[in-house]
PDB file as gemmi writes it, atoms N, CA and C in Angstrom:
CRYST1    1.000    1.000    1.000  90.00  90.00  90.00 P 1                      
ATOM      1  N   UNK A   1       0.846  -1.189   0.000  1.00  0.00           N  
ATOM      2  CA  UNK A   1       0.000   0.000   0.000  1.00  0.00           C  
ATOM      3  C   UNK A   1       0.882   1.239   0.000  1.00  0.00           C  
ATOM      4  N   UNK A   2       0.446   2.258  -0.654  1.00  0.00           N  
ATOM      5  CA  UNK A   2       1.177   3.521  -0.780  1.00  0.00           C  
ATOM      6  C   UNK A   2       1.203   4.247   0.552  1.00  0.00           C  
ATOM      7  N   UNK A   3       2.375   4.631   1.016  1.00  0.00           N  
ATOM      8  CA  UNK A   3       2.538   5.481   2.185  1.00  0.00           C  
ATOM      9  C   UNK A   3       2.238   6.906   1.753  1.00  0.00           C  
ATOM     10  N   UNK A   4       1.366   7.616   2.483  1.00  0.00           N  
ATOM     11  CA  UNK A   4       0.976   8.964   2.065  1.00  0.00           C  
ATOM     12  C   UNK A   4       2.149   9.924   2.071  1.00  0.00           C  
ATOM     13  N   UNK A   5       3.272   9.549   2.720  1.00  0.00           N  
ATOM     14  CA  UNK A   5       4.449  10.409   2.724  1.00  0.00           C  
ATOM     15  C   UNK A   5       5.409  10.064   1.589  1.00  0.00           C  
ATOM     16  N   UNK A   6       5.152   8.993   0.870  1.00  0.00           N  
ATOM     17  CA  UNK A   6       6.005   8.569  -0.236  1.00  0.00           C  
ATOM     18  C   UNK A   6       5.686   9.438  -1.452  1.00  0.00           C  
ATOM     19  N   UNK A   7       6.690  10.158  -1.986  1.00  0.00           N  
ATOM     20  CA  UNK A   7       6.402  11.110  -3.068  1.00  0.00           C  
ATOM     21  C   UNK A   7       6.326  10.489  -4.464  1.00  0.00           C  
ATOM     22  N   UNK A   8       5.915   9.232  -4.561  1.00  0.00           N  
ATOM     23  CA  UNK A   8       5.813   8.600  -5.871  1.00  0.00           C  
ATOM     24  C   UNK A   8       4.538   9.030  -6.597  1.00  0.00           C  
ATOM     25  N   UNK A   9       4.725   9.333  -7.860  1.00  0.00           N  
ATOM     26  CA  UNK A   9       3.628   9.640  -8.779  1.00  0.00           C  
ATOM     27  C   UNK A   9       3.716   8.616  -9.911  1.00  0.00           C  
ATOM     28  N   UNK A  10       2.586   8.122 -10.351  1.00  0.00           N  
ATOM     29  CA  UNK A  10       2.544   7.227 -11.493  1.00  0.00           C  
ATOM     30  C   UNK A  10       2.157   8.058 -12.711  1.00  0.00           C  
ATOM     31  N   UNK A  11       3.001   8.044 -13.725  1.00  0.00           N  
ATOM     32  CA  UNK A  11       2.705   8.730 -14.985  1.00  0.00           C  
ATOM     33  C   UNK A  11       2.383   7.661 -16.024  1.00  0.00           C  
ATOM     34  N   UNK A  12       1.215   7.768 -16.605  1.00  0.00           N  
ATOM     35  CA  UNK A  12       0.767   6.811 -17.619  1.00  0.00           C  
ATOM     36  C   UNK A  12       0.611   7.557 -18.927  1.00  0.00           C  
ATOM     37  N   UNK A  13       1.140   6.975 -19.995  1.00  0.00           N  
ATOM     38  CA  UNK A  13       0.946   7.578 -21.307  1.00  0.00           C  
ATOM     39  C   UNK A  13       0.127   6.644 -22.190  1.00  0.00           C  
ATOM     40  N   UNK A  14      -0.668   7.283 -23.032  1.00  0.00           N  
ATOM     41  CA  UNK A  14      -1.440   6.570 -24.037  1.00  0.00           C  
ATOM     42  C   UNK A  14      -1.583   7.494 -25.234  1.00  0.00           C  
ATOM     43  N   UNK A  15      -2.032   6.954 -26.340  1.00  0.00           N  
ATOM     44  CA  UNK A  15      -2.276   7.758 -27.534  1.00  0.00           C  
ATOM     45  C   UNK A  15      -3.656   7.442 -28.088  1.00  0.00           C  
ATOM     46  N   UNK A  16      -4.207   8.435 -28.780  1.00  0.00           N  
ATOM     47  CA  UNK A  16      -5.484   8.295 -29.480  1.00  0.00           C  
ATOM     48  C   UNK A  16      -5.341   8.999 -30.833  1.00  0.00           C  
ATOM     49  N   UNK A  17      -6.358   8.872 -31.666  1.00  0.00           N  
ATOM     50  CA  UNK A  17      -6.250   9.377 -33.032  1.00  0.00           C  
ATOM     51  C   UNK A  17      -6.565  10.863 -33.190  1.00  0.00           C  
ATOM     52  N   UNK A  18      -7.268  11.469 -32.221  1.00  0.00           N  
ATOM     53  CA  UNK A  18      -7.691  12.854 -32.420  1.00  0.00           C  
ATOM     54  C   UNK A  18      -7.753  13.616 -31.102  1.00  0.00           C  
ATOM     55  N   UNK A  19      -7.780  14.934 -31.221  1.00  0.00           N  
ATOM     56  CA  UNK A  19      -7.930  15.798 -30.046  1.00  0.00           C  
ATOM     57  C   UNK A  19      -9.264  15.531 -29.352  1.00  0.00           C  
ATOM     58  N   UNK A  20     -10.321  15.314 -30.127  1.00  0.00           N  
ATOM     59  CA  UNK A  20     -11.639  15.045 -29.546  1.00  0.00           C  
ATOM     60  C   UNK A  20     -11.616  13.768 -28.705  1.00  0.00           C  
ATOM     61  N   UNK A  21     -10.973  12.717 -29.222  1.00  0.00           N  
ATOM     62  CA  UNK A  21     -10.861  11.478 -28.444  1.00  0.00           C  
ATOM     63  C   UNK A  21     -10.023  11.694 -27.196  1.00  0.00           C  
ATOM     64  N   UNK A  22      -8.959  12.475 -27.305  1.00  0.00           N  
ATOM     65  CA  UNK A  22      -8.108  12.772 -26.150  1.00  0.00           C  
ATOM     66  C   UNK A  22      -8.898  13.521 -25.080  1.00  0.00           C  
ATOM     67  N   UNK A  23      -9.653  14.529 -25.501  1.00  0.00           N  
ATOM     68  CA  UNK A  23     -10.464  15.292 -24.546  1.00  0.00           C  
ATOM     69  C   UNK A  23     -11.494  14.396 -23.869  1.00  0.00           C  
ATOM     70  N   UNK A  24     -12.144  13.552 -24.632  1.00  0.00           N  
ATOM     71  CA  UNK A  24     -13.176  12.663 -24.080  1.00  0.00           C  
ATOM     72  C   UNK A  24     -12.573  11.712 -23.044  1.00  0.00           C  
ATOM     73  N   UNK A  25     -11.454  11.073 -23.379  1.00  0.00           N  
ATOM     74  CA  UNK A  25     -10.819  10.142 -22.457  1.00  0.00           C  
ATOM     75  C   UNK A  25     -10.271  10.878 -21.232  1.00  0.00           C  
ATOM     76  N   UNK A  26      -9.621  12.009 -21.455  1.00  0.00           N  
ATOM     77  CA  UNK A  26      -9.075  12.786 -20.342  1.00  0.00           C  
ATOM     78  C   UNK A  26     -10.149  13.241 -19.375  1.00  0.00           C  
ATOM     79  N   UNK A  27     -11.280  13.697 -19.892  1.00  0.00           N  
ATOM     80  CA  UNK A  27     -12.375  14.146 -19.024  1.00  0.00           C  
ATOM     81  C   UNK A  27     -12.980  12.976 -18.237  1.00  0.00           C  
ATOM     82  N   UNK A  28     -13.081  11.811 -18.867  1.00  0.00           N  
ATOM     83  CA  UNK A  28     -13.593  10.630 -18.154  1.00  0.00           C  
ATOM     84  C   UNK A  28     -12.674  10.267 -16.983  1.00  0.00           C  
ATOM     85  N   UNK A  29     -11.377  10.357 -17.207  1.00  0.00           N  
ATOM     86  CA  UNK A  29     -10.404  10.060 -16.154  1.00  0.00           C  
ATOM     87  C   UNK A  29     -10.555  11.053 -14.999  1.00  0.00           C  
ATOM     88  N   UNK A  30     -10.646  12.343 -15.330  1.00  0.00           N  
ATOM     89  CA  UNK A  30     -10.782  13.369 -14.285  1.00  0.00           C  
ATOM     90  C   UNK A  30     -12.121  13.255 -13.558  1.00  0.00           C  
ATOM     91  N   UNK A  31     -13.201  12.991 -14.284  1.00  0.00           N  
ATOM     92  CA  UNK A  31     -14.514  12.881 -13.650  1.00  0.00           C  
ATOM     93  C   UNK A  31     -14.568  11.744 -12.645  1.00  0.00           C  
ATOM     94  N   UNK A  32     -13.846  10.663 -12.916  1.00  0.00           N  
ATOM     95  CA  UNK A  32     -13.794   9.538 -11.974  1.00  0.00           C  
ATOM     96  C   UNK A  32     -12.753   9.750 -10.878  1.00  0.00           C  
ATOM     97  N   UNK A  33     -12.072  10.894 -10.937  1.00  0.00           N  
ATOM     98  CA  UNK A  33     -11.046  11.250  -9.946  1.00  0.00           C  
ATOM     99  C   UNK A  33      -9.923  10.203  -9.905  1.00  0.00           C  
ATOM    100  N   UNK A  34      -9.558   9.679 -11.090  1.00  0.00           N  
ATOM    101  CA  UNK A  34      -8.484   8.694 -11.193  1.00  0.00           C  
ATOM    102  C   UNK A  34      -7.136   9.339 -11.477  1.00  0.00           C  
ATOM    103  N   UNK A  35      -7.108  10.646 -11.643  1.00  0.00           N  
ATOM    104  CA  UNK A  35      -5.865  11.373 -11.862  1.00  0.00           C  
ATOM    105  C   UNK A  35      -6.070  12.815 -11.444  1.00  0.00           C  
ATOM    106  N   UNK A  36      -4.964  13.466 -11.131  1.00  0.00           N  
ATOM    107  CA  UNK A  36      -5.009  14.887 -10.798  1.00  0.00           C  
ATOM    108  C   UNK A  36      -4.874  15.739 -12.050  1.00  0.00           C  
ATOM    109  N   UNK A  37      -4.218  15.198 -13.076  1.00  0.00           N  
ATOM    110  CA  UNK A  37      -3.921  15.978 -14.272  1.00  0.00           C  
ATOM    111  C   UNK A  37      -3.785  15.047 -15.468  1.00  0.00           C  
ATOM    112  N   UNK A  38      -4.315  15.493 -16.593  1.00  0.00           N  
ATOM    113  CA  UNK A  38      -4.112  14.797 -17.863  1.00  0.00           C  
ATOM    114  C   UNK A  38      -3.606  15.839 -18.849  1.00  0.00           C  
ATOM    115  N   UNK A  39      -2.391  15.646 -19.333  1.00  0.00           N  
ATOM    116  CA  UNK A  39      -1.832  16.552 -20.336  1.00  0.00           C  
ATOM    117  C   UNK A  39      -2.067  15.958 -21.724  1.00  0.00           C  
ATOM    118  N   UNK A  40      -2.404  16.823 -22.668  1.00  0.00           N  
ATOM    119  CA  UNK A  40      -2.701  16.394 -24.028  1.00  0.00           C  
ATOM    120  C   UNK A  40      -1.713  17.072 -24.973  1.00  0.00           C  
ATOM    121  N   UNK A  41      -1.015  16.266 -25.771  1.00  0.00           N  
ATOM    122  CA  UNK A  41      -0.018  16.770 -26.722  1.00  0.00           C  
ATOM    123  C   UNK A  41      -0.411  16.352 -28.128  1.00  0.00           C  
ATOM    124  N   UNK A  42      -0.591  17.322 -28.985  1.00  0.00           N  
ATOM    125  CA  UNK A  42      -0.906  17.043 -30.387  1.00  0.00           C  
ATOM    126  C   UNK A  42       0.371  17.076 -31.225  1.00  0.00           C  
ATOM    127  N   UNK A  43       0.248  16.632 -32.471  1.00  0.00           N  
ATOM    128  CA  UNK A  43       1.342  16.766 -33.420  1.00  0.00           C  
ATOM    129  C   UNK A  43       2.278  15.582 -33.508  1.00  0.00           C  
ATOM    130  N   UNK A  44       1.872  14.437 -33.022  1.00  0.00           N  
ATOM    131  CA  UNK A  44       2.710  13.244 -33.104  1.00  0.00           C  
ATOM    132  C   UNK A  44       2.426  12.483 -34.390  1.00  0.00           C  
ATOM    133  N   UNK A  45       3.426  11.784 -34.866  1.00  0.00           N  
ATOM    134  CA  UNK A  45       3.248  10.828 -35.951  1.00  0.00           C  
ATOM    135  C   UNK A  45       3.765   9.492 -35.449  1.00  0.00           C  
ATOM    136  N   UNK A  46       2.940   8.476 -35.526  1.00  0.00           N  
ATOM    137  CA  UNK A  46       3.339   7.145 -35.083  1.00  0.00           C  
ATOM    138  C   UNK A  46       3.561   6.235 -36.283  1.00  0.00           C  
ATOM    139  N   UNK A  47       4.709   5.610 -36.286  1.00  0.00           N  
ATOM    140  CA  UNK A  47       5.033   4.572 -37.258  1.00  0.00           C  
ATOM    141  C   UNK A  47       4.983   3.255 -36.502  1.00  0.00           C  
ATOM    142  N   UNK A  48       4.214   2.288 -37.016  1.00  0.00           N  
ATOM    143  CA  UNK A  48       4.040   1.036 -36.286  1.00  0.00           C  
ATOM    144  C   UNK A  48       3.587  -0.070 -37.232  1.00  0.00           C  
ATOM    145  N   UNK A  49       3.656  -1.267 -36.740  1.00  0.00           N  
ATOM    146  CA  UNK A  49       3.168  -2.406 -37.502  1.00  0.00           C  
ATOM    147  C   UNK A  49       1.879  -2.881 -36.840  1.00  0.00           C  
ATOM    148  N   UNK A  50       0.819  -3.026 -37.634  1.00  0.00           N  
ATOM    149  CA  UNK A  50      -0.471  -3.483 -37.113  1.00  0.00           C  
ATOM    150  C   UNK A  50      -1.065  -4.482 -38.090  1.00  0.00           C  
ATOM    151  N   UNK A  51      -1.372  -5.676 -37.598  1.00  0.00           N  
ATOM    152  CA  UNK A  51      -1.967  -6.748 -38.388  1.00  0.00           C  
ATOM    153  C   UNK A  51      -1.169  -7.014 -39.662  1.00  0.00           C  
ATOM    154  N   UNK A  52       0.169  -7.056 -39.490  1.00  0.00           N  
ATOM    155  CA  UNK A  52       1.051  -7.398 -40.586  1.00  0.00           C  
ATOM    156  C   UNK A  52       1.365  -6.280 -41.564  1.00  0.00           C  
ATOM    157  N   UNK A  53       0.859  -5.073 -41.324  1.00  0.00           N  
ATOM    158  CA  UNK A  53       1.106  -3.959 -42.237  1.00  0.00           C  
ATOM    159  C   UNK A  53       1.831  -2.833 -41.518  1.00  0.00           C  
ATOM    160  N   UNK A  54       2.713  -2.163 -42.248  1.00  0.00           N  
ATOM    161  CA  UNK A  54       3.352  -0.965 -41.713  1.00  0.00           C  
ATOM    162  C   UNK A  54       2.386   0.200 -41.848  1.00  0.00           C  
ATOM    163  N   UNK A  55       2.262   0.973 -40.761  1.00  0.00           N  
ATOM    164  CA  UNK A  55       1.303   2.080 -40.732  1.00  0.00           C  
ATOM    165  C   UNK A  55       2.001   3.367 -40.306  1.00  0.00           C  
ATOM    166  N   UNK A  56       1.431   4.473 -40.699  1.00  0.00           N  
ATOM    167  CA  UNK A  56       1.873   5.806 -40.282  1.00  0.00           C  
ATOM    168  C   UNK A  56       0.619   6.648 -40.076  1.00  0.00           C  
ATOM    169  N   UNK A  57       0.438   7.109 -38.832  1.00  0.00           N  
ATOM    170  CA  UNK A  57      -0.773   7.850 -38.508  1.00  0.00           C  
ATOM    171  C   UNK A  57      -0.479   8.996 -37.544  1.00  0.00           C  
ATOM    172  N   UNK A  58      -1.252  10.081 -37.654  1.00  0.00           N  
ATOM    173  CA  UNK A  58      -1.153  11.138 -36.640  1.00  0.00           C  
ATOM    174  C   UNK A  58      -1.797  10.642 -35.351  1.00  0.00           C  
ATOM    175  N   UNK A  59      -1.226  11.050 -34.232  1.00  0.00           N  
ATOM    176  CA  UNK A  59      -1.795  10.674 -32.937  1.00  0.00           C  
ATOM    177  C   UNK A  59      -1.666  11.831 -31.961  1.00  0.00           C  
ATOM    178  N   UNK A  60      -2.420  11.713 -30.880  1.00  0.00           N  
ATOM    179  CA  UNK A  60      -2.399  12.674 -29.785  1.00  0.00           C  
ATOM    180  C   UNK A  60      -2.035  11.881 -28.534  1.00  0.00           C  
ATOM    181  N   UNK A  61      -1.038  12.388 -27.776  1.00  0.00           N  
ATOM    182  CA  UNK A  61      -0.578  11.686 -26.573  1.00  0.00           C  
ATOM    183  C   UNK A  61      -1.221  12.286 -25.332  1.00  0.00           C  
ATOM    184  N   UNK A  62      -1.650  11.411 -24.428  1.00  0.00           N  
ATOM    185  CA  UNK A  62      -2.113  11.814 -23.111  1.00  0.00           C  
ATOM    186  C   UNK A  62      -1.090  11.352 -22.087  1.00  0.00           C  
ATOM    187  N   UNK A  63      -0.732  12.230 -21.176  1.00  0.00           N  
ATOM    188  CA  UNK A  63       0.099  11.876 -20.040  1.00  0.00           C  
ATOM    189  C   UNK A  63      -0.752  12.088 -18.802  1.00  0.00           C  
ATOM    190  N   UNK A  64      -0.949  11.020 -18.076  1.00  0.00           N  
ATOM    191  CA  UNK A  64      -1.871  10.991 -16.938  1.00  0.00           C  
ATOM    192  C   UNK A  64      -1.053  10.929 -15.661  1.00  0.00           C  
ATOM    193  N   UNK A  65      -1.237  11.915 -14.761  1.00  0.00           N  
ATOM    194  CA  UNK A  65      -0.513  11.939 -13.504  1.00  0.00           C  
ATOM    195  C   UNK A  65      -1.441  11.506 -12.384  1.00  0.00           C  
ATOM    196  N   UNK A  66      -1.054  10.418 -11.713  1.00  0.00           N  
ATOM    197  CA  UNK A  66      -1.914   9.803 -10.713  1.00  0.00           C  
ATOM    198  C   UNK A  66      -1.066   9.159  -9.627  1.00  0.00           C  
ATOM    199  N   UNK A  67      -1.714   8.380  -8.775  1.00  0.00           N  
ATOM    200  CA  UNK A  67      -1.035   7.623  -7.731  1.00  0.00           C  
ATOM    201  C   UNK A  67      -0.993   6.152  -8.128  1.00  0.00           C  
ATOM    202  N   UNK A  68       0.002   5.420  -7.658  1.00  0.00           N  
ATOM    203  CA  UNK A  68       0.109   3.999  -8.021  1.00  0.00           C  
ATOM    204  C   UNK A  68      -1.154   3.192  -7.714  1.00  0.00           C  
ATOM    205  N   UNK A  69      -1.901   3.573  -6.703  1.00  0.00           N  
ATOM    206  CA  UNK A  69      -3.109   2.836  -6.321  1.00  0.00           C  
ATOM    207  C   UNK A  69      -4.209   2.913  -7.375  1.00  0.00           C  
ATOM    208  N   UNK A  70      -4.100   3.801  -8.349  1.00  0.00           N  
ATOM    209  CA  UNK A  70      -5.133   3.965  -9.385  1.00  0.00           C  
ATOM    210  C   UNK A  70      -4.841   3.185 -10.655  1.00  0.00           C  
ATOM    211  N   UNK A  71      -3.739   2.490 -10.710  1.00  0.00           N  
ATOM    212  CA  UNK A  71      -3.335   1.792 -11.936  1.00  0.00           C  
ATOM    213  C   UNK A  71      -4.415   0.836 -12.456  1.00  0.00           C  
ATOM    214  N   UNK A  72      -4.921  -0.027 -11.589  1.00  0.00           N  
ATOM    215  CA  UNK A  72      -5.904  -1.023 -12.033  1.00  0.00           C  
ATOM    216  C   UNK A  72      -7.208  -0.361 -12.474  1.00  0.00           C  
ATOM    217  N   UNK A  73      -7.644   0.663 -11.761  1.00  0.00           N  
ATOM    218  CA  UNK A  73      -8.879   1.354 -12.135  1.00  0.00           C  
ATOM    219  C   UNK A  73      -8.723   2.050 -13.489  1.00  0.00           C  
ATOM    220  N   UNK A  74      -7.545   2.596 -13.755  1.00  0.00           N  
ATOM    221  CA  UNK A  74      -7.300   3.219 -15.058  1.00  0.00           C  
ATOM    222  C   UNK A  74      -7.276   2.177 -16.169  1.00  0.00           C  
ATOM    223  N   UNK A  75      -6.702   1.016 -15.907  1.00  0.00           N  
ATOM    224  CA  UNK A  75      -6.719  -0.041 -16.919  1.00  0.00           C  
ATOM    225  C   UNK A  75      -8.160  -0.469 -17.216  1.00  0.00           C  
ATOM    226  N   UNK A  76      -8.989  -0.546 -16.186  1.00  0.00           N  
ATOM    227  CA  UNK A  76     -10.396  -0.897 -16.389  1.00  0.00           C  
ATOM    228  C   UNK A  76     -11.106   0.178 -17.217  1.00  0.00           C  
ATOM    229  N   UNK A  77     -10.843   1.445 -16.918  1.00  0.00           N  
ATOM    230  CA  UNK A  77     -11.435   2.533 -17.692  1.00  0.00           C  
ATOM    231  C   UNK A  77     -10.992   2.462 -19.153  1.00  0.00           C  
ATOM    232  N   UNK A  78      -9.722   2.151 -19.395  1.00  0.00           N  
ATOM    233  CA  UNK A  78      -9.236   2.010 -20.772  1.00  0.00           C  
ATOM    234  C   UNK A  78     -10.007   0.892 -21.483  1.00  0.00           C  
ATOM    235  N   UNK A  79     -10.236  -0.230 -20.797  1.00  0.00           N  
ATOM    236  CA  UNK A  79     -10.984  -1.328 -21.431  1.00  0.00           C  
ATOM    237  C   UNK A  79     -12.394  -0.878 -21.810  1.00  0.00           C  
ATOM    238  N   UNK A  80     -12.992  -0.017 -21.004  1.00  0.00           N  
ATOM    239  CA  UNK A  80     -14.348   0.483 -21.267  1.00  0.00           C  
ATOM    240  C   UNK A  80     -14.387   1.570 -22.331  1.00  0.00           C  
ATOM    241  N   UNK A  81     -13.456   2.528 -22.274  1.00  0.00           N  
ATOM    242  CA  UNK A  81     -13.634   3.766 -23.022  1.00  0.00           C  
ATOM    243  C   UNK A  81     -12.542   4.111 -24.019  1.00  0.00           C  
ATOM    244  N   UNK A  82     -11.403   3.450 -23.992  1.00  0.00           N  
ATOM    245  CA  UNK A  82     -10.339   3.813 -24.934  1.00  0.00           C  
ATOM    246  C   UNK A  82     -10.766   3.414 -26.340  1.00  0.00           C  
ATOM    247  N   UNK A  83     -10.571   4.291 -27.330  1.00  0.00           N  
ATOM    248  CA  UNK A  83     -11.044   3.987 -28.688  1.00  0.00           C  
ATOM    249  C   UNK A  83     -10.223   2.927 -29.431  1.00  0.00           C  
ATOM    250  N   UNK A  84      -9.048   2.568 -28.954  1.00  0.00           N  
ATOM    251  CA  UNK A  84      -8.219   1.588 -29.658  1.00  0.00           C  
ATOM    252  C   UNK A  84      -8.507   0.171 -29.164  1.00  0.00           C  
ATOM    253  N   UNK A  85      -8.341  -0.799 -30.069  1.00  0.00           N  
ATOM    254  CA  UNK A  85      -8.486  -2.209 -29.703  1.00  0.00           C  
ATOM    255  C   UNK A  85      -7.413  -2.622 -28.697  1.00  0.00           C  
ATOM    256  N   UNK A  86      -6.196  -2.145 -28.909  1.00  0.00           N  
ATOM    257  CA  UNK A  86      -5.069  -2.445 -28.022  1.00  0.00           C  
ATOM    258  C   UNK A  86      -4.425  -1.116 -27.633  1.00  0.00           C  
ATOM    259  N   UNK A  87      -4.952  -0.475 -26.600  1.00  0.00           N  
ATOM    260  CA  UNK A  87      -4.430   0.848 -26.241  1.00  0.00           C  
ATOM    261  C   UNK A  87      -3.045   0.775 -25.605  1.00  0.00           C  
ATOM    262  N   UNK A  88      -2.256   1.779 -25.908  1.00  0.00           N  
ATOM    263  CA  UNK A  88      -0.969   1.941 -25.223  1.00  0.00           C  
ATOM    264  C   UNK A  88      -1.275   2.262 -23.763  1.00  0.00           C  
ATOM    265  N   UNK A  89      -0.622   1.545 -22.855  1.00  0.00           N  
ATOM    266  CA  UNK A  89      -0.722   1.823 -21.420  1.00  0.00           C  
ATOM    267  C   UNK A  89       0.692   1.645 -20.879  1.00  0.00           C  
ATOM    268  N   UNK A  90       1.436   2.734 -20.855  1.00  0.00           N  
ATOM    269  CA  UNK A  90       2.814   2.711 -20.376  1.00  0.00           C  
ATOM    270  C   UNK A  90       2.874   3.477 -19.065  1.00  0.00           C  
ATOM    271  N   UNK A  91       3.331   2.808 -18.023  1.00  0.00           N  
ATOM    272  CA  UNK A  91       3.354   3.409 -16.694  1.00  0.00           C  
ATOM    273  C   UNK A  91       4.792   3.543 -16.204  1.00  0.00           C  
ATOM    274  N   UNK A  92       5.097   4.734 -15.676  1.00  0.00           N  
ATOM    275  CA  UNK A  92       6.433   5.018 -15.151  1.00  0.00           C  
ATOM    276  C   UNK A  92       6.277   5.659 -13.781  1.00  0.00           C  
ATOM    277  N   UNK A  93       7.008   5.144 -12.806  1.00  0.00           N  
ATOM    278  CA  UNK A  93       7.018   5.763 -11.490  1.00  0.00           C  
ATOM    279  C   UNK A  93       7.950   6.970 -11.535  1.00  0.00           C  
ATOM    280  N   UNK A  94       7.501   8.056 -10.909  1.00  0.00           N  
ATOM    281  CA  UNK A  94       8.279   9.289 -10.880  1.00  0.00           C  
ATOM    282  C   UNK A  94       8.321   9.802  -9.443  1.00  0.00           C  
ATOM    283  N   UNK A  95       9.392  10.483  -9.110  1.00  0.00           N  
ATOM    284  CA  UNK A  95       9.511  11.113  -7.803  1.00  0.00           C  
ATOM    285  C   UNK A  95       9.017  12.548  -7.914  1.00  0.00           C  
ATOM    286  N   UNK A  96       8.055  12.911  -7.088  1.00  0.00           N  
ATOM    287  CA  UNK A  96       7.473  14.248  -7.119  1.00  0.00           C  
ATOM    288  C   UNK A  96       7.942  15.050  -5.911  1.00  0.00           C  
ATOM    289  N   UNK A  97       7.940  16.355  -6.070  1.00  0.00           N  
ATOM    290  CA  UNK A  97       8.176  17.224  -4.934  1.00  0.00           C  
ATOM    291  C   UNK A  97       7.032  17.090  -3.942  1.00  0.00           C  
ATOM    292  N   UNK A  98       7.283  17.424  -2.687  1.00  0.00           N  
ATOM    293  CA  UNK A  98       6.286  17.249  -1.639  1.00  0.00           C  
ATOM    294  C   UNK A  98       4.986  17.996  -1.936  1.00  0.00           C  
ATOM    295  N   UNK A  99       5.070  19.234  -2.376  1.00  0.00           N  
ATOM    296  CA  UNK A  99       3.863  20.023  -2.627  1.00  0.00           C  
ATOM    297  C   UNK A  99       3.047  19.445  -3.786  1.00  0.00           C  
ATOM    298  N   UNK A 100       3.729  19.044  -4.863  1.00  0.00           N  
ATOM    299  CA  UNK A 100       3.032  18.474  -6.012  1.00  0.00           C  
ATOM    300  C   UNK A 100       2.377  17.152  -5.621  1.00  0.00           C  
ATOM    301  N   UNK A 101       3.107  16.324  -4.884  1.00  0.00           N  
ATOM    302  CA  UNK A 101       2.563  15.032  -4.457  1.00  0.00           C  
ATOM    303  C   UNK A 101       1.336  15.237  -3.573  1.00  0.00           C  
ATOM    304  N   UNK A 102       1.390  16.215  -2.682  1.00  0.00           N  
ATOM    305  CA  UNK A 102       0.245  16.495  -1.818  1.00  0.00           C  
ATOM    306  C   UNK A 102      -0.963  16.921  -2.652  1.00  0.00           C  
ATOM    307  N   UNK A 103      -0.730  17.724  -3.682  1.00  0.00           N  
ATOM    308  CA  UNK A 103      -1.825  18.148  -4.558  1.00  0.00           C  
ATOM    309  C   UNK A 103      -2.439  16.943  -5.276  1.00  0.00           C  
ATOM    310  N   UNK A 104      -1.594  16.084  -5.848  1.00  0.00           N  
ATOM    311  CA  UNK A 104      -2.097  14.899  -6.545  1.00  0.00           C  
ATOM    312  C   UNK A 104      -2.886  14.033  -5.570  1.00  0.00           C  
ATOM    313  N   UNK A 105      -2.330  13.780  -4.412  1.00  0.00           N  
ATOM    314  CA  UNK A 105      -2.994  12.955  -3.401  1.00  0.00           C  
ATOM    315  C   UNK A 105      -4.357  13.547  -3.021  1.00  0.00           C  
ATOM    316  N   UNK A 106      -4.456  14.862  -2.970  1.00  0.00           N  
ATOM    317  CA  UNK A 106      -5.711  15.506  -2.622  1.00  0.00           C  
ATOM    318  C   UNK A 106      -6.754  15.476  -3.726  1.00  0.00           C  
ATOM    319  N   UNK A 107      -6.338  15.288  -4.972  1.00  0.00           N  
ATOM    320  CA  UNK A 107      -7.260  15.302  -6.104  1.00  0.00           C  
ATOM    321  C   UNK A 107      -7.734  13.918  -6.532  1.00  0.00           C  
ATOM    322  N   UNK A 108      -6.995  12.889  -6.150  1.00  0.00           N  
ATOM    323  CA  UNK A 108      -7.305  11.537  -6.614  1.00  0.00           C  
ATOM    324  C   UNK A 108      -8.207  10.847  -5.594  1.00  0.00           C  
ATOM    325  N   UNK A 109      -9.339  10.346  -6.052  1.00  0.00           N  
ATOM    326  CA  UNK A 109     -10.317   9.679  -5.186  1.00  0.00           C  
ATOM    327  C   UNK A 109      -9.764   8.331  -4.726  1.00  0.00           C  
ATOM    328  N   UNK A 110     -10.066   7.976  -3.500  1.00  0.00           N  
ATOM    329  CA  UNK A 110      -9.717   6.661  -3.002  1.00  0.00           C  
ATOM    330  C   UNK A 110      -8.298   6.557  -2.483  1.00  0.00           C  
ATOM    331  N   UNK A 111      -7.491   7.583  -2.670  1.00  0.00           N  
ATOM    332  CA  UNK A 111      -6.131   7.550  -2.156  1.00  0.00           C  
ATOM    333  C   UNK A 111      -6.143   8.073  -0.728  1.00  0.00           C  
ATOM    334  N   UNK A 112      -5.150   7.702   0.040  1.00  0.00           N  
ATOM    335  CA  UNK A 112      -5.043   8.216   1.408  1.00  0.00           C  
ATOM    336  C   UNK A 112      -5.025   9.734   1.362  1.00  0.00           C  
ATOM    337  N   UNK A 113      -5.947  10.328   2.050  1.00  0.00           N  
ATOM    338  CA  UNK A 113      -6.018  11.792   2.056  1.00  0.00           C  
ATOM    339  C   UNK A 113      -6.646  12.352   0.803  1.00  0.00           C  
ATOM    340  N   UNK A 114      -7.260  11.491  -0.011  1.00  0.00           N  
ATOM    341  CA  UNK A 114      -7.834  11.947  -1.278  1.00  0.00           C  
ATOM    342  C   UNK A 114      -9.052  12.820  -1.059  1.00  0.00           C  
ATOM    343  N   UNK A 115      -9.407  13.516  -2.097  1.00  0.00           N  
ATOM    344  CA  UNK A 115     -10.541  14.421  -2.052  1.00  0.00           C  
ATOM    345  C   UNK A 115     -11.859  13.665  -2.010  1.00  0.00           C  
ATOM    346  N   UNK A 116     -12.946  14.375  -1.877  1.00  0.00           N  
ATOM    347  CA  UNK A 116     -14.271  13.740  -1.795  1.00  0.00           C  
ATOM    348  C   UNK A 116     -14.688  13.130  -3.126  1.00  0.00           C  
ATOM    349  N   UNK A 117     -15.560  12.156  -3.029  1.00  0.00           N  
ATOM    350  CA  UNK A 117     -16.127  11.575  -4.249  1.00  0.00           C  
ATOM    351  C   UNK A 117     -16.977  12.609  -4.955  1.00  0.00           C  
ATOM    352  N   UNK A 118     -17.006  12.588  -6.289  1.00  0.00           N  
ATOM    353  CA  UNK A 118     -17.866  13.534  -7.010  1.00  0.00           C  
ATOM    354  C   UNK A 118     -19.327  13.221  -6.731  1.00  0.00           C  
ATOM    355  N   UNK A 119     -20.150  14.242  -6.777  1.00  0.00           N  
ATOM    356  CA  UNK A 119     -21.584  14.077  -6.514  1.00  0.00           C  
ATOM    357  C   UNK A 119     -22.297  13.645  -7.767  1.00  0.00           C  
TER     358      UNK A 119                                                      
END                                                                             
């Protein structure tokens, strides 16, 4: 279990095809209080292999800042709402400053010291 004094932040990245999809997914994450912040970056080009073919597509990246305790709930949300069949879900632990960590902890539902559930 996460110690409320441990300054670890979980950063999760994913990509979608459009700004509209990014906004929709980001808002769903925030509404469920599964992250304190979702950053959206446009202007990416992804080169990848899918179903035996080489592909090149524009994408929009989301970087989700949350607590480690929200990982499973975010994966469940991706299964429900992510527009891709196989969504990118890359998670990296990061060390946050005390003030930033306290803010994240206060915004994420279900975490020790987390904010109230949405009405």
